[in-house]
N, C-alpha and C positions, 0 to 999 in steps of 0.2 A: 377638708373640712368643709361641707355643704352649706350655703347660707342661702337664706331667700332675701331680694331686696321687695319690702314691700310698702306699695303704694295705696293699698287699701282702696285700690278700684276695680274695676270688673276682672280685669285679667291677671293682676299679681295677687286677687282674691281667689282665683279659681284654682289657680297654681298652687296656692298655699293649700287651699281645700284637697284637691288632688295629690298631692302628696302626701297631706296628713291622713288620708281614706289608703294610701298605698298604691296609687293610681300612675304617680311618677316615682320611679327610684332612685338612689337611697334617700330615704327621707331625711331632711333636714333637722336637726335641732333647733335651728333658732329661723327666726325671720326677723328681719331690721327694717323697722317704720322709722323713718326721718322726719319729723315733725317740724316745719316751718312757725307753727304758731297760730297762721291764720287760715287754716284749714275751716270749710264751713261744722259750724255743731254736727249737720246730721252724718259726717265723715267720722268726728271723735265717738259718736254713739255707737256707730257701726264698728269700729276699733274695738270697742270694749267686749260687744259679742265674739268677735273675731277671736280676740286674744281669748276668752273663756273657752272657744269652741276648740283651738287649734291645741292649746293644753289637756282637752280631753284625749287627743290623740299624742300626746307628748312632745310638740312642739313650742316652745318659748316664743311670744313675739315679744320684741325688745324695742321699746321706744328710745329714741336719740334726740338731741336738738343741739343746735348751735345759737339758740337765741329764736327772739322773734320778730321775722322781717318786717312785719308793720312798725312795730316799736322802736326797730332802728333804723329804719328811715326819718321816724318823726323825730327821735333821738339826732339825727345827722341833721335835720333840717333846723333843730333849734339851738344846733353848735355843741351838743355834748358828745358828739360821735363824731371825730374826724373823717374815719373812713366807712364807707358801706361797699358791701357786693353790690354790684348793679343791676337793677331789673330791666328787663327788655322791653321799656319804656317807647314808645313812638315818640318822636319832635317834630317840631315845625321849627323853622328859623325864621331869621327876620327877614328872607326872601322868599318866604313860602316854600322853602325847598323841605320833601320831606325824610326821616329817617328813622332808625333804630339805637337804642343804647345797645353796648354789649351785654350779652347775659353772661352774669357770676353767680346770679344766686344759685343755681341746681350745684353747682360744685360746693359751693360754701354751705348751703343749708342742707342739702340730701347726699352728694358724693362723700365728702369729708367727714360727716359725723358718722355716716357708716361704715366708712373706711376705719376710723379711730376708733369704732367699736367691735371690729374684725379685729381690730390688732390687741385688743381689751380679751376678749373671749381665746385669742391664741396664746394669752401671757408676753407679748411682744410690745415694747415700748414705744415710742413714737419713732428712735432712731436705731431701733433695733432690726436685725435682717430676717426676714421671712424668706423661706426657701421657695425658690422657682414653683409657682404650681400648688403652692399650699393649700390655697382657696378656692371652689369653685361657688361663684357667686349667679343665682338662679335670676332672672330677668323676665319679667313680665310683660313681654314683648309678642303680640300676636300676628297670625299670618297676614293680615289688612295692613299692617303697620309695620312689615318685613325691613321697610326702610330705615329703621332706628336701631337695627342690629348694627351694634359696636362693637370691637375687640377691647377686652378691657387694657388702659394704659400702663396696667403694674404688671409686672414679671411673675409676681405671686400668685395674682389671682387670675383666673379665666370665667370669660363670662360664658352662661349656658342659657339656653334659650328653651324652655320644656315645651311651650306650645306651636314654636314653632316646629320641634322637633315631633307634636303629633297633629300637625296640619290643623291647628285650631284658629279662627280667626274670633273678633269680639261676639258674633252673634252664637257661634260653636259655644263660648263661654259662659253667657246668658242662657243659654239652652241647656248645659250641663249644670248651673246652678239651681234651674227653677224644676229641671227632673231631679235635682237629689233634696229638694224643697229647702234651699235656702233660697232667703231675701237676695236678690240684686242688689250690690252696693252701691251707691253715689259716686258719682266721678270725684277724685279726688284731685284737688289743685287749691293752689290760695285763692282768696275771694276776690282779692285785688290783681290776678294775674293778666298780664295784656294779651295772652294768646287765648285769651277766650274768644269763641266766634258770636255772632248778635245771638244764634240760640242758647247759649252758655248766659250771656248777659240777661236776656229777655227774660229767660228760666228764672236766673237769681232774682229781677226785680220781682215778677209776677208772684214767686213763693218766697222768698226771704225778705220782705221788706226791711229788718233792720241790718241784713247783711249786704243788701242792697246801696242802703246809704251809707254804709264803712266805705263800700267801694268809692263811691259817689265823693265821700269826705277826702278820702286818698286821694282820688283822682285830681281834687283842686288844691291840694296843700302841695301836689307833686309839680306846679305847672313851672314854677321858676328855681330849678335844682340847684345846688351851689356847683360852680364849674361846670355846667352845662350849657353848650350851646346852643340856645332856641329852649321853647318850649316844650314840656313833657306831657305826655297823655297816655291813659290807659288803652283807651279804643283805639284800631289803625287811623281813624278817619282824621284825629286830631281833632275833634269836636270834642267840649267836655261830657263826660258821660252820660250827665243828667237832660243834655240837651240831642243826642242821638236818637233818630226817629228808629227804633228796634224791629219795629214793625214792615221796615222798606225793606226788601230785597236786596241786600248791599253783596249778597256772594259769601261765603265760608271760607276761611284761610285755615288748613289744619296745621297750624306754627307749631303746634306739640312734634307733629312728624316730623319736621323738618329742623327743627333747633331743640328739642326735648333729647336728652341721652338714655333714656328708659326708665328714669326716676321719677317723674313727674308725670302724674294725669293716668296712673295704671292702678 
């Protein structure tokens, strides 16, 4: 069974539409989008269109979820939730040393629900055995992000990288979408993802003030997380988000490329 891991960003959207139009074979029956519950509104709006467009070509887009990542953090801070999957917050301890929290959110809010849905589609329960190589998961990693390619950790699943096979980078994906008269999708990632670079933060602040304030509020609330040594921040400078001068050239870090396993931001 061939399945698309859909992030609803430029790369995975291009991959899905190319497959739907028969430009990549075999055509998968399913594309699975794992919803963290905290994507920007324009991502959800684009996803609605993409679901309809894919369905025209016989590909079903399935949404799955393991909860709302933002609300789970707030529940944890109130003491209503004992454990949460940690996000890669930047930390500052009492000695002024900076660090980063171990990232568990991709595994628990993206990978796990997708794998759970694959089992459901196969009719195999949580502890049921799946034959080796039964699933080919298409990953929307492009040529300019080749370092993100990773083999599957499951014996029953093989990762495939169609955009790499076609020597397509992000620009080539954008060109293909425009040539075929598709609107280029916005980048897909949580509103308050610490992996945002300054360009993404500045764009959020200028163009989506309500979502910017969501991120600012979230950043304030995580400052003193239970059992965390030091203070937590969304911005790598370890400065409150609303105080960061995003107009300065502070450099950009492609943290998605180094840390994400091909499920976020695509």
